[in-house]
Backbone as a ProteinNet text record, in pm:
[ID]
protein_1_A
[PRIMARY]
MGQARSRIWDVHKRVLGHDYGTGEVTFTGRAFVRLRSRLWDVVGGEVFKRFSPPPWSRQTLYVIIVKKCEVRGMVEEDSNEKLQEILDRVYRWGVEFSKSEYFEELTEEEKEESEFVIMTFTEYMYTHHGLSPEEWDEEGVKECCLYTLPGKIAEGESYFKSVVPVLSAFFAFLGKKDLLRNAIRLILTVKEIDKQIVRNARDPKNWGIAKSFVMAAKAAGVDITDEEEMRKFIEIYNMQQLAIEGIKSKKSRRESKKSRR
[TERTIARY]
-21603.9	-21559.6	-21601.7	-21716.3	-21760.7	-21657.6	-21593.8	-21492	-21372.6	-21330.5	-21216.8	-21247.4	-21371.5	-21406.5	-21404.9	-21456.3	-21457.8	-21316.2	-21225.7	-21087.2	-21020.1	-21058.2	-21004.8	-21042.3	-21167.8	-21208.7	-21141.8	-21105.4	-21026.9	-20894	-20833.8	-20708	-20730.6	-20839.4	-20870.8	-20874.5	-20950.8	-20967.7	-20833.7	-20748.6	-20622.5	-20526	-20529.9	-20430.4	-20477.6	-20607.8	-20655.7	-20619.6	-20609.9	-20583.3	-20436.8	-20348.5	-20206.4	-20125	-20008.2	-19913.5	-19852.1	-19855.5	-19801.9	-19893.7	-19912.1	-19995.7	-19958.3	-19989.3	-19967.9	-20094.6	-20107.9	-20220.7	-20182	-20251.7	-20223.2	-20354.5	-20361.2	-20483.4	-20449.5	-20525.1	-20511.2	-20627.7	-20599.6	-20702.5	-20671.4	-20768.5	-20747.6	-20747.1	-20741.1	-20721.4	-20816.2	-20947.1	-21042.3	-21022.3	-20995.4	-20975.4	-20851.2	-20749.7	-20630	-20669.2	-20754.3	-20796.9	-20869.9	-20963	-21041.6	-20953.9	-20866.3	-20782.2	-20691.8	-20625.9	-20530.6	-20600.1	-20710.7	-20778.6	-20843.6	-20898.8	-20961.2	-20857.4	-20742	-20639.2	-20593.3	-20579.5	-20540.8	-20650.1	-20775.8	-20887.2	-20891.7	-20882.9	-20908.1	-20784.8	-20670.5	-20549.9	-20460.5	-20444.8	-20358.6	-20212.3	-20175.1	-20036	-19970	-19842.5	-19771.2	-19805.3	-19833.9	-19868.6	-19764.5	-19699.1	-19598	-19652.2	-19626.8	-19684.7	-19574.9	-19588.6	-19494.7	-19575.6	-19569.6	-19652.3	-19579.6	-19656.1	-19599.2	-19626.1	-19535.8	-19557	-19673.2	-19731.3	-19695.8	-19762.9	-19706.2	-19767.1	-19894.3	-19977.3	-20100.6	-20195.8	-20201.6	-20297.9	-20359	-20311.7	-20353	-20227.5	-20240.4	-20123.2	-20151.9	-20044.6	-20055.1	-19998.4	-20072.4	-20030.7	-19995	-19875.4	-19838.4	-19855.9	-19947.3	-19976.4	-19904.5	-19827.4	-19756.5	-19791.5	-19857.4	-19888.1	-19781	-19695.4	-19582.1	-19626	-19725.8	-19760.4	-19911.1	-19967.6	-20110.4	-20131.3	-20222.6	-20249.7	-20393.5	-20422.6	-20558.7	-20648	-20774.6	-20870.1	-20903.1	-20864.6	-20882.4	-20917.4	-20970.9	-21018.2	-20913.6	-20798	-20687.7	-20721.7	-20807	-20838.5	-20983.7	-21009	-21145.8	-21216.9	-21347.4	-21422.2	-21411.9	-21424.6	-21419.1	-21280.9	-21176.4	-21039.5	-21015.7	-21073.2	-21059.3	-21124.5	-21242	-21310.9	-21233	-21174.3	-21094.5	-20973.4	-20906.9	-20791.4	-20832.2	-20944.5	-20992.4	-21012.3	-21074	-21100.2	-20969.9	-20871.6	-20742.7	-20670.2	-20661	-20589.2	-20657.2	-20788.4	-20862.2	-20839	-20839.6	-20818.9	-20678.1	-20579.2	-20440.6	-20415	-20479.6	-20465.5	-20514.2	-20627.9	-20679.3	-20580.9	-20523.9	-20421.4	-20303.7	-20268	-20155	-20177.5	-20299.5	-20331.2	-20313.1	-20360.4	-20340.8	-20192.2	-20122	-19977.8	-19903.5	-19944.5	-19875.5	-19890.3	-19980.9	-20001.2	-19940.1	-19869.9	-19818.5	-19672.3	-19625.4	-19485	-19393.6	-19446.1	-19366	-19329.1	-19423.1	-19398.3	-19298.1	-19309.2	-19220.9	-19075.8	-19052.1	-18915.4	-18846.4	-18921.9	-18864	-18794.1	-18698.4	-18635.3	-18734.2	-18703.9	-18792.9	-18805.4	-18694.1	-18696.8	-18786.1	-18774.2	-18856	-19003.8	-19032.8	-19172.1	-19230	-19151.1	-19197.6	-19224.9	-19143.5	-19157.5	-19260.5	-19303.5	-19381.3	-19509.3	-19584.8	-19711	-19687	-19594.8	-19567.7	-19514.2	-19424.7	-19370.1	-19482.2	-19562.7	-19666.5	-19773	-19816.2	-19923	-19875.3	-19753.7	-19703.8	-19676.7	-19620.9	-19598.5	-19731.4	-19831.5	-19962.8	-20022.9	-20013.9	-20072	-20005.3	-19872.3	-19802.5	-19808.9	-19819.4	-19837.4	-19966.6	-20067	-20193.3	-20193.3	-20154.9	-20166.1	-20064.3	-19945.6	-19840.9	-19818.1	-19857.3	-19832.7	-19961	-20073.8	-20202.4	-20226.9	-20159.6	-20167.6	-20231.1	-20340.6	-20400.9	-20328.9	-20345.3	-20269	-20275.5	-20391.9	-20402.5	-20326.7	-20282.4	-20207.8	-20059	-20015.5	-19874.8	-19787.3	-19687.4	-19596.2	-19452.8	-19357.8	-19216.6	-19175.9	-19221.2	-19183.4	-19235.6	-19362.9	-19421.6	-19355.2	-19327.2	-19261.2	-19123	-19049.6	-18914.1	-18918.1	-19007	-19017.5	-19057.6	-19153.5	-19202.2	-19094.1	-19026.3	-18926.2	-18797.7	-18759.9	-18633.7	-18646.8	-18762.5	-18774	-18886.5	-19004.5	-19117.1	-19099.5	-19074.5	-19059.1	-18938.3	-18819.6	-18706	-18730.7	-18811.8	-18838.2	-18944.9	-19033.1	-19148.7	-19142.6	-19087.5	-19095.4	-18980.8	-19014.9	-18914.4	-18884.2	-18822.6	-18786.1	-18638.9	-18585.7	-18445.2	-18420.8	-18298.8	-18259.1	-18334	-18384.1	-18458.7	-18575.4	-18645.4	-18757.5	-18708.4	-18608.1	-18565.5	-18493.5	-18422.1	-18359.7	-18463.6	-18580.2	-18686.9	-18775.1	-18765.3	-18854.5	-18848.1	-18728.1	-18715.3	-18754.5	-18700.3	-18742.1	-18891.5	-18947.9	-19091.1	-19176	-19146.7	-19226.5	-19207.8	-19086.2	-19062.1	-19147.8	-19148.9	-19228.8	-19378	-19419.7	-19560.9	-19605.4	-19522.3	-19554.4	-19565.3	-19472.7	-19475.5	-19604.4	-19642.5	-19766.9	-19887.3	-19892.4	-20004.8	-20008	-19888.8	-19882.3	-19938.5	-19904.2	-19953.7	-20105.2	-20159.1	-20303.8	-20377	-20301.9	-20358.7	-20419.6	-20357.2	-20402	-20313.5	-20201.8	-20107.6	-20062.4	-20087.2	-20066.8	-19920.1	-19834.7	-19695.2	-19598.7	-19627.4	-19550.8	-19402	-19367.1	-19225.6	-19149.6	-19208.6	-19141	-19121.9	-19220.7	-19209.1	-19105.2	-19096.3	-18993.4	-18854.7	-18834.7	-18704.8	-18673.1	-18774.7	-18755.2	-18706	-18771.9	-18730.2	-18593.7	-18564	-18434.5	-18319	-18344.5	-18240.5	-18202.1	-18292.6	-18269.1	-18253.2	-18227.8	-18220	-18127.3	-18001.6	-17903.1	-17927.7	-17978.6	-18002	-18112.7	-18210.4	-18317.8	-18259.4	-18173.2	-18112.3	-18023.2	-17946.1	-17859.3	-17942.5	-18049.3	-18134.3	-18198.3	-18235.8	-18299.5	-18201.4	-18073.8	-17971.5	-17940.1	-17958.3	-17913.3	-18016.9	-17985.7	-18081	-18126	-18046.7	-18085.4	-18214.2	-18244.6	-18363.9	-18487.1	-18472	-18582.7	-18673.6	-18802.6	-18896.6	-18884.5	-18953.7	-18945.4	-18988.5	-19100.1	-19152.3	-19059.1	-19006.3	-18913.9	-18786.8	-18737.2	-18616.8	-18637.4	-18755.9	-18787.9	-18787.2	-18856.2	-18866.1	-18730.3	-18651.7	-18519.8	-18427.4	-18442.2	-18363	-18399.9	-18528.4	-18574	-18517.5	-18522.7	-18468.8	-18319	-18247.6	-18102.8	-18067.2	-18156.3	-18134	-18174.9	-18220.6	-18259.5	-18397.2	-18479.1	-18613.6	-18707.8	-18791.2	-18895.3	-19008.8	-19022.8	-19119.5	-19264.2	-19286	-19422.7	-19457	-19360.3	-19381.4	-19410.5	-19533.2	-19574.8	-19495.7	-19468.2	-19396.1	-19253	-19187.2	-19051.4	-19050.3	-19149.9	-19154.9	-19183.2	-19265.8	-19293.4	-19164.7	-19086.2	-18960.1	-18865.1	-18861.2	-18772.2	-18815.7	-18947.1	-18998.2	-18952.8	-18956.5	-18913	-18767	-18682.9	-18540.1	-18519.3	-18588.8	-18574.7	-18615.2	-18727	-18773.7	-18674.3	-18615.7	-18516	-18393.3	-18352	-18238.1	-18267	-18387.6	-18424.3	-18429.4	-18480.4	-18484	-18343.4	-18253.8	-18114.9	-18049.6	-18073.9	-18017.6	-18070.2	-18202.1	-18261.7	-18205.1	-18181.5	-18123.9	-17984.6	-17903.6	-17767.9	-17773.3	-17862.1	-17875.5	-17918.7	-18011.8	-18062.4	-17952.4	-17871.6	-17761.1	-17659.8	-17628.4	-17532.9	-17584.3	-17714.4	-17775	-17769.7	-17795	-17791	-17650.3	-17550.9	-17411.6	-17372.5	-17411.3	-17378.1	-17448.4	-17571.2	-17647	-17580.2	-17529.5	-17460.4	-17333.5	-17260	-17136.1	-17162.9	-17270.2	-17301.7	-17342	-17393.7	-17435.4	-17320.1	-17208.4	-17093.1	-17022.2
3565.4	3581.6	3716.3	3773.3	3903.3	4010.9	4007.1	4106.3	4092.1	3968.3	3946.2	4000.3	3978.5	4023.8	4176.1	4244.8	4390.4	4445.4	4380	4426.8	4404.9	4297.9	4274.7	4390.3	4433.5	4543.3	4674.2	4690.8	4807.1	4809.3	4692.5	4684	4724.4	4677.5	4714.1	4865.3	4930.7	5075.1	5146.2	5090.4	5157.7	5148.8	5037.7	5021.2	5069.7	5076.6	5103	5241.1	5338.6	5473.7	5510.6	5414	5444.7	5356.4	5407	5322.4	5220.6	5253.2	5161.6	5164.9	5053.5	5052.1	4937.4	4949.8	4838.4	4816	4697.6	4668.8	4557.1	4544	4436.4	4371.5	4240.2	4167.6	4044.9	4021.3	3897.6	3807.7	3681.3	3597.8	3450.2	3367.7	3223.4	3177.8	3048.3	2993.1	3043.5	3044.1	3086.3	3232.4	3316.4	3458.1	3477.7	3393.5	3399.2	3384	3286	3259.2	3379.2	3433.7	3545.8	3668.2	3698.7	3817.2	3805.3	3690.4	3673.6	3683.8	3615.2	3614	3749	3814.4	3944.8	4046.9	4046.2	4143.1	4120.9	3994.7	3967.4	4015.8	3991.1	4031.9	4182.9	4254.4	4397.6	4477.3	4437.5	4516.6	4457.5	4326.5	4263.6	4289.2	4320.4	4348.2	4232.7	4247.6	4145.8	4159.9	4049.8	4050.3	3970.2	4032.6	3963.3	3939.5	3820.7	3780.9	3744.9	3792.7	3752.8	3714.4	3589.3	3538.5	3548.2	3570.9	3568.6	3432.8	3382	3251	3257.1	3144.8	3011.1	2976.9	2883.9	2846.8	2766.4	2764.5	2685.2	2720.2	2847.7	2889.5	3022	3133.4	3265.8	3339.2	3414.5	3481.1	3628.5	3704.8	3843.6	3853.4	3916.4	3929.6	4075.2	4096.8	4229.5	4228.2	4308.2	4311.3	4429.5	4403.4	4510.7	4507.3	4609.5	4619.1	4708	4648.7	4722.1	4817.3	4778.9	4857.1	4856.8	4972.6	4977.2	4935.7	4843.9	4797	4830.6	4822.3	4845.3	4731.3	4764.2	4659.1	4588.2	4463.5	4395.5	4248	4208.6	4072	3969.1	3975.7	3886.3	3739.7	3713	3574.7	3546.9	3448.2	3410.9	3362.2	3383.9	3351.5	3204.1	3115.4	2973.1	2933.5	2992.8	2965	3017.8	3135.3	3196.1	3109.2	3058.7	2970.7	2841.6	2791.5	2669	2692.6	2808.2	2840.5	2847.6	2909.5	2917.7	2778.6	2692.5	2556.1	2482.2	2498.3	2429.7	2479.4	2610.6	2666	2629.7	2632.6	2596.9	2449.8	2364.3	2221.1	2194	2255.5	2232.6	2290.5	2402	2456.8	2356.3	2292.6	2191.1	2074.4	2034	1928.7	1974.6	2102.4	2155.5	2153.7	2182.6	2177.7	2035.5	1936.7	1796.2	1761.5	1807.1	1783.5	1837	1953.8	2017.4	1938.9	1841.3	1757.6	1618.8	1598.7	1465.5	1448.1	1323.6	1293.7	1350	1367.2	1423.3	1568.4	1642	1781.1	1788.6	1698.3	1699.2	1674.3	1609.8	1581.7	1704.1	1808.6	1931.8	2010.8	2094.4	2184.4	2294.8	2370.7	2480	2583.5	2611.6	2707.6	2658.1	2530.5	2472.6	2471.4	2447.3	2451.8	2591.9	2693.2	2831.3	2867.4	2813.9	2844.8	2756.2	2649.7	2545.2	2595.8	2678.8	2724.9	2808.9	2901.9	2988.4	2907.5	2812.6	2728.1	2649.9	2581.3	2494.6	2575.1	2686.6	2764	2836.8	2889.3	2955.2	2852.5	2738.6	2631.3	2589.3	2567.4	2525	2628.6	2754.5	2862.2	2873.9	2877.5	2894.5	2770.2	2653.8	2532.7	2541.2	2607.7	2621.2	2743.7	2859.8	2982.9	2991.2	2933	2943.4	2814.7	2702.8	2574.5	2496	2549.1	2487.7	2354.1	2328.3	2197.1	2204.5	2134.8	2117.7	2002.4	1985	1882.5	1742.7	1702.9	1569.3	1557	1671.2	1671.3	1701.3	1727.2	1757.8	1646.6	1685.2	1586.7	1635.8	1551.6	1584.2	1709.5	1721.1	1836.4	1966.5	1966.8	2086.9	2126.4	2028	2054.2	2114	2057	2106.2	2249.7	2277.1	2411.4	2514	2477.3	2569.5	2600.3	2496	2513.9	2579.2	2550.1	2603.3	2744	2776.3	2902.3	2993.5	2938.5	3024.1	3081.8	2996.8	3046.8	3139.8	3103.5	3195.9	3328.4	3327.5	3450.1	3537.7	3477.6	3550.2	3582.5	3492.6	3506.7	3592.3	3706.1	3800.2	3769.8	3655.2	3612.9	3574.5	3559.3	3524.8	3375.5	3335.6	3196.6	3100.2	3146.9	3058.9	2994	3073.2	3020.5	2917.8	2954.8	2867.9	2742.6	2753.1	2634	2539.3	2592.1	2510.2	2443.2	2487.5	2435.3	2283.4	2228	2083.2	2001.9	2032.1	1952.6	1962.5	2081.6	2098.3	2023.2	2042.4	1974.4	1823.4	1778.2	1633.5	1573.7	1640.2	1591.8	1599.2	1706.9	1723.7	1618.6	1594.9	1491.6	1353.9	1324.7	1195.1	1180.9	1288.1	1288	1263.7	1336.1	1320	1180.1	1125.8	990.1	888.3	903.1	810.4	819.2	939.1	959.8	928.7	881.9	854.5	979.3	1093.8	1219.7	1263.2	1194	1226	1095.4	1081.3	952.2	917.7	1016	990.8	1054.5	1042	1110.2	1077.6	951.4	911.4	977	978.7	1039.9	1190.1	1255	1399.4	1429.6	1344.2	1361.4	1349.9	1249.7	1231.9	1350.6	1403.6	1518.2	1640.4	1675.7	1796.2	1777.3	1657.5	1634.1	1647.5	1619.4	1631.9	1777.3	1870.1	2010.6	2100.3	2042.6	2116	2237.6	2214.8	2323.5	2421.4	2370.8	2458.1	2559.2	2521.1	2614.6	2735.7	2710.2	2819	2904.4	2840.4	2916.5	3005.3	2951.8	3030.9	3149.1	3126.8	3233.5	3345.1	3312.8	3413.5	3502.6	3451.4	3519.1	3620.3	3750.5	3853.2	3837.6	3768.3	3747.3	3666.2	3590.8	3505.6	3572.8	3694.7	3761.7	3834.1	3834	3914.2	4060.5	4147.2	4291.2	4325	4268.9	4301.3	4253	4131.7	4080.7	4165.2	4204	4287.5	4416.3	4474.3	4597.6	4575.9	4472.8	4447.8	4412.3	4332	4294.4	4416	4507.6	4631	4714	4718.7	4792.6	4731.1	4599.8	4532.1	4556.7	4549.7	4570.2	4711.6	4806.3	4945.5	4971.6	4867.5	4882	4942	4938.8	4995.7	4895.8	4945.3	4862.1	4852.3	4736.3	4724.6	4726.1	4724	4735.2	4878.8	4970.2	5111.1	5186.2	5230.4	5290.7	5416.4	5500.8	5624.7	5596.5	5502.5	5464.6	5411.9	5329.6	5271.4	5376.6	5473.6	5580.5	5656.1	5686.7	5757.8	5672	5543.5	5454	5441.3	5436.5	5425	5543.1	5662.9	5781.7	5769.2	5727.3	5710.6	5599.3	5488.7	5371.5	5405.3	5476.5	5513.3	5604.4	5699.2	5788	5709.1	5612.6	5528.8	5449.2	5393.7	5314.2	5399.6	5522.7	5613.6	5648.6	5669.1	5700.5	5583.6	5463.3	5343.2	5327.5	5348.3	5336.3	5442.1	5562.9	5668.8	5634	5577.8	5535.4	5426.2	5330.1	5220.6	5273.2	5370.4	5426.7	5500.2	5579.8	5651.2	5554.6	5450.2	5349.7	5281.1	5250.9	5184.7	5274	5405.4	5498.2	5511.2	5515.7	5524.8	5401.4	5285.6	5161.3	5153.2	5206.9	5206.7	5296.1	5413.3	5504.4	5440.9	5372.8	5306.9	5199.6	5125.3	5015.7	5067.2	5193.6	5249.5	5311.3	5332.8	5395.1	5296.6
6933.9	6795.5	6738.1	6790.5	6742.6	6767.4	6884.7	6917.7	6825.6	6799.9	6710.4	6572.1	6524.8	6391.3	6383.5	6486.1	6483.9	6484.7	6556	6560	6425.3	6357.1	6223.3	6131.1	6138.6	6052.8	6092	6219.2	6260.6	6187.1	6172.7	6098.5	5954.1	5893.2	5755	5739.1	5829	5819.3	5832.2	5915.1	5942.3	5824.9	5752.2	5646.6	5510.8	5488.4	5353.6	5302	5391.1	5346	5339.9	5356.5	5365.1	5271.3	5233.8	5161.8	5256.3	5383.6	5485.1	5605.2	5668.6	5788.2	5878.5	6005.3	6097.2	6176.5	6229	6315.4	6408.7	6517.2	6611.4	6651.3	6638.9	6668.3	6750.5	6856	6931.8	6894	6863.9	6805.8	6823.2	6785.9	6782.5	6637.4	6615.5	6481.7	6375	6400.9	6299.2	6260.1	6359.1	6329.3	6244.3	6263.4	6179.4	6033.6	6006.3	5869.5	5812.1	5889	5839.1	5812.9	5906.8	5892.2	5771.3	5757.7	5647.9	5513.4	5497.4	5368.3	5339.2	5441	5419.9	5373.8	5436.5	5398.4	5255.5	5217.5	5078	4984	5019.6	4934.5	4916.6	5028.8	5026.2	4986.3	5035.9	5015.4	4907.6	4907.9	4809.1	4833.9	4957.2	4989.4	5059.7	5088	5163	5310.7	5375	5516.6	5591.9	5687.5	5766	5905.4	5956.4	6084.2	6183.4	6303.1	6407.3	6530.5	6567.3	6675.7	6809	6914.3	7048.2	7110.4	7195.7	7258.7	7357.1	7395.9	7351.6	7218.6	7142.2	7014.6	7035.5	6934.7	6933.2	7048.6	7085.8	7187.5	7144.2	7202	7155.2	7111.8	7003.9	6949.8	6923.8	6919.4	6877.6	6737.3	6649.8	6511.1	6483.2	6432.8	6385.7	6234.8	6187.7	6045.2	5984	5882.6	5815	5667.1	5621.1	5480	5418.6	5339.4	5285.4	5175.7	5099.3	4982.6	4963	4944.6	4915.3	4770.4	4747	4611.6	4574.1	4447.7	4402.7	4449.7	4471.5	4505	4374.8	4363.7	4236.2	4251.7	4366.6	4381.8	4346.9	4411.5	4377.2	4400.8	4497.4	4531.3	4497.3	4414.4	4381.7	4507.8	4512.8	4633.8	4669.5	4569.7	4601.2	4650.1	4588.8	4631.6	4772.1	4799.3	4930.8	5037.9	5008.9	5102.9	5123.6	5015.8	5026.1	5114.5	5097.9	5181.4	5328	5355.7	5493.9	5552.4	5473.8	5520.9	5549.1	5459.9	5475.6	5600.1	5616.1	5730.7	5861.9	5860.9	5981.8	6016.8	5915	5938	5989.1	5925.2	5966.2	6104.8	6136.1	6271.2	6375	6347.9	6441.1	6453.2	6340.2	6345.4	6430.9	6415.3	6490.1	6640.1	6681	6824.1	6876.1	6800.1	6838.9	6840	6737.9	6726	6847.4	6896.5	7009.6	7139.5	7140.9	7259.4	7242.1	7130.9	7098.2	7137.5	7132.8	7161.6	7053	6931.4	6822.4	6853.3	6907.4	6944.8	7059.1	7154.7	7271.4	7234	7121.2	7077.5	7017.6	6990.4	6936.4	7046.3	7006.5	7102.6	7138.7	7243.6	7283.2	7172	7105.2	6995.5	6882.6	6849.5	6742.9	6779.9	6906.7	6952.4	6934.4	6968.7	6955.5	6809.6	6719.7	6577.5	6508.1	6574.4	6506.6	6440.8	6510.8	6452.4	6327.6	6337	6222.2	6104.8	6131.4	6024.7	5956.5	6034.2	5977.6	5903.7	5962.1	5899.1	5773.2	5774.2	5653.1	5543.7	5580.5	5483.4	5420.2	5502.7	5453.8	5360.3	5401.3	5321	5185.1	5183.3	5056.4	4968.9	5028.6	4948.1	4867.9	4925.1	4851.9	4760.4	4813	4734.2	4621.3	4639.3	4537.8	4459.5	4516.5	4448.9	4422.7	4466.2	4436.6	4502.4	4615.4	4678.9	4817.1	4834.5	4966.6	5036	5166.9	5239.9	5179.5	5130	5071.6	4939.3	4883.8	4757.5	4775.8	4896.9	4918.7	4861.1	4783.2	4725.5	4737.3	4697.9	4715.6	4638.7	4515.3	4433.4	4492.7	4532.9	4590.9	4721.3	4806.3	4934.5	4912	4818.1	4790.1	4737.4	4641.8	4585	4691.1	4772.9	4875.7	4978.8	5025.5	5131.8	5081.9	4958.2	4905.8	4848.7	4792.2	4719.8	4771.1	4793.7	4832.7	4972.2	5070.2	5207.4	5221.3	5169.6	5179.4	5109.2	5003.9	4930.3	4992.3	5072.4	5124.3	5272.9	5352.4	5498	5550.8	5609.3	5660.4	5806.2	5829.3	5964.3	5967.8	6089.6	6107	6094.7	6128.7	6109.6	6199.9	6311.4	6401	6327.6	6247.6	6169.2	6068.1	5989.4	5879.6	5928.4	6040.2	6097.5	6157.1	6186	6244.8	6139.8	6015.1	5910.9	5900.7	5885.9	5865.2	5988.8	6107.9	6224.2	6254.1	6238	6266.1	6163.9	6035.1	5932.8	5938.8	5966.7	5978.5	6089.6	6204.8	6317.9	6286.4	6220.3	6185.6	6084.3	5982.8	5883.6	5949.7	6040.5	6110.3	6191.3	6257.5	6335.4	6244.9	6131.4	6038.6	5978.8	5951.3	5898.2	5995.3	6120.7	6223	6236.2	6215	6225.8	6094.5	5993.3	5860.3	5796.6	5823.4	5764.9	5648.5	5629.8	5522.5	5458.7	5329.6	5263.8	5240.6	5225.1	5187.8	5287.2	5413.9	5518.4	5512.9	5495.8	5497.3	5382.8	5262.7	5147.7	5168.6	5228	5252.7	5360	5460.2	5563.9	5502.8	5418.8	5352.5	5262.7	5196.7	5106.9	5182.7	5293.3	5365.7	5431.7	5476.7	5541.7	5443.3	5316.7	5214.3	5188.1	5215.9	5180.4	5302.8	5416.8	5543.5	5535.3	5503.6	5502	5388	5276	5161.2	5188.8	5268.6	5305.3	5377.4	5473.5	5551.2	5461.8	5373.9	5282.3	5190.2	5135.7	5046.3	5119.1	5244.2	5322.2	5356.2	5366.3	5397.4	5277.7	5157.7	5036.1	4988	4992.4	4948.8	4803.9	4722.9	4583.1	4572.1	4676.3	4674.4	4733.8	4783.6	4851.8	4753.2	4783.5	4708.1	4748.5	4677	4703	4845.5	4888.1	5021.3	5131.4	5116.2	5217.7	5220.6	5104.3	5099.1	5177.2	5162.2	5233.5	5384.2	5430.7	5574.6	5633.4	5562	5611.5	5618.2	5522.7	5526.1	5648.2	5679.2	5797.4	5924.7	5933.6	6051.6	6064.5	5951.8	5953.5	5997.7	5970.2	6009.4	6154	6222.2	6361.8	6382	6277.7	6286.2	6352.2	6442.1	6502.3	6401.5	6337.7	6228.4	6276	6406.9	6458.7	6497.1	6480.7	6513	6382.9	6367.7	6241.6	6208	6306.9	6280.3	6236	6304.1	6263.6	6121	6089.1	5955.3	5848.8	5880.1	5783.4	5748.6	5851.4	5828	5745.4	5779.5	5705.8	5560.2	5535.7	5398.9	5314.1	5371.1	5297.1	5256	5351	5321.9	5220	5241.4	5154	5010.6	4995.7	4862.2	4791.4	4866.2	4805.9	4761.5	4844	4807.6	4681.1	4673.4	4556.2	4430	4443.9	4329.2	4282.9	4380.5	4346.7	4274.5	4324.1	4261.1	4118.8	4102	3968.9	3874.6	3928.6	3846.8	3798.5	3887.1	3850.6	3744.5	3763.5	3666.4	3530.3	3532.6	3407.7	3331.5	3404.4	3340.2	3281.8	3357.2	3311.1	3185.7	3184.1	3069.1	2945.6	2964.4	2850.6	2795.4	2885.8	2840.7	2760.1	2810	2740.2	2605.6	2601	2475.9	2371.7	2416.1	2324.4	2270.7	2358.7	2316.8	2212.4	2231.4	2139	2001.4	1992.9	1864.5	1787.8	1857.8	1790.5	1699.3
[MASK]
+++++++++++++++++++++++++++++++++++++++++++++++++++++++++++++++++++++++++++++++++++++++++++++++++++++++++++++++++++++++++++++++++++++++++++++++++++++++++++++++++++++++++++++++++++++++++++++++++++++++++++++++++++++++++++++++++++++++++++++++++++++++++++++++++++++

């Protein structure tokens, strides 16, 4: 674990001095928790994760900090510790889940996506909806799956098509283990919104600023793990955004003059 921790701090050093930075860390479940929470604490930027197979074992994380932010203690210490505890606990559940008959019923694609789906769902349910696993309810699940994940996660359709089958299987597993009190209701909830999740994820109107940036880079054929490529793309992207804002500003001034006449 000492080696994993030192590599995490290497990532910190690399991203803190830049508007954009990348890092690569190989780690296990606990290191995932430390890296994610530390980056939020220190940088406060959007962190995008892409795991390499196999799921629920060892993964490679590509960290992309889209925007350098001020150090401002975005996460309270007690909340940060609680998030670590939740992610660590759910990761352990996930390892058990990956050995169960529920996991075996998933397609190969869904199995590959399962860790990322479950861990991002768990994280955003707590950070954006204030719900730990024992508090997960139908309203929170629906809001997270329909709006939070499509707005935040910069992944393709494989991820979003896997959300419902993976969460349904995971909820069923937790229900059988008496780890989730309302598993059946949550399964019914996610199954009702299956197609809408994918539709929302496709629509750029639902994307946050950071996701819009990353998706634009991917659409332009940029390797988002290549720092030099991303730096060049950022320059072009920023100029485009300034041009768009300039056009909007001129249009707004013209309309304002017309309204005063």
